[in-house]
C-alpha positions in Angstrom: -1.2 -3.3 20.0 -3.1 -4.4 16.6 -1.2 -3.7 13.4 -3.7 -1.2 12.1 -3.5 0.8 15.6 0.3 0.9 15.3 0.0 1.9 11.7 -2.0 4.9 12.6 0.6 6.0 15.0 4.1 5.5 13.4 5.9 7.8 10.8 6.7 6.7 7.0 9.7 4.4 8.1 7.5 2.6 10.7 5.0 2.2 8.2 7.3 0.7 5.7 8.7 -1.5 8.2 4.9 -2.8 9.0 4.5 -3.6 5.3 7.6 -5.6 5.0 6.8 -7.5 8.1 3.2 -7.9 8.1 2.1 -6.8 4.5 1.1 -8.9 1.5 2.2 -7.3 -1.8 -1.3 -7.4 -4.0 -0.3 -5.4 -7.0 1.8 -2.3 -8.4 0.6 0.3 -11.0 2.1 3.3 -12.5 0.0 6.3 -11.2 1.0 10.0 -12.4 4.7 9.2 -12.8 4.5 7.1 -9.4 4.8 3.5 -8.7 1.8 2.7 -6.4 2.0 -0.8 -4.5 -1.2 -2.0 -2.8 -0.7 -4.2 0.1 -3.0 -6.2 2.4 -2.0 -5.7 6.2 -4.2 -7.4 8.7 -7.5 -6.3 7.8 -6.8 -3.3 5.7 -5.2 -2.2 2.7 -2.4 0.1 2.4 -0.7 2.2 -0.6 3.1 2.9 -0.8 3.7 5.7 -3.5 7.3 5.4 -4.8 8.6 8.4 -6.9 11.4 6.7 -9.1 12.8 10.2 -10.1 13.4 11.1 -6.4 14.2 7.3 -5.9 12.3 7.7 -2.6 8.9 6.3 -1.2 7.2 9.8 -0.7 3.9 8.6 1.3 2.2 5.4 2.9 -1.4 5.5 3.9 -4.4 3.4 4.1 -6.4 2.9 1.2 -9.8 4.1 1.1 -12.8 2.3 -1.0 -12.5 5.0 -3.7 -8.8 4.7 -3.9 -9.0 1.0 -4.6 -10.7 1.7 -8.1 -7.4 2.7 -9.5 -6.4 -1.0 -9.1 -9.0 -2.9 -10.5 -7.8 -3.5 -14.0 -4.6 -5.2 -12.4 -6.4 -7.4 -9.9 -7.5 -10.9 -11.0 -9.8 -13.0 -9.0 -9.8 -16.7 -9.4 -12.9 -18.8 -8.8 -13.2 -20.9 -5.8 
């Protein structure tokens, strides 16, 4: 089974495990009192939302094209 298909079928703990095993950390930002970490996993991007006040990961989901906009200021692309 492909990572993307598996990601869609598992709960938050399963998604966290997939990120740790297969994900590449891209960047982390502060966003509305949460830390949001962007990962590349397989052929898609995923966001992990961590609430430091609760000391808890509150959600992990696929990142839409619109959702990527909040990360643009922190991503640097080097020329090839």
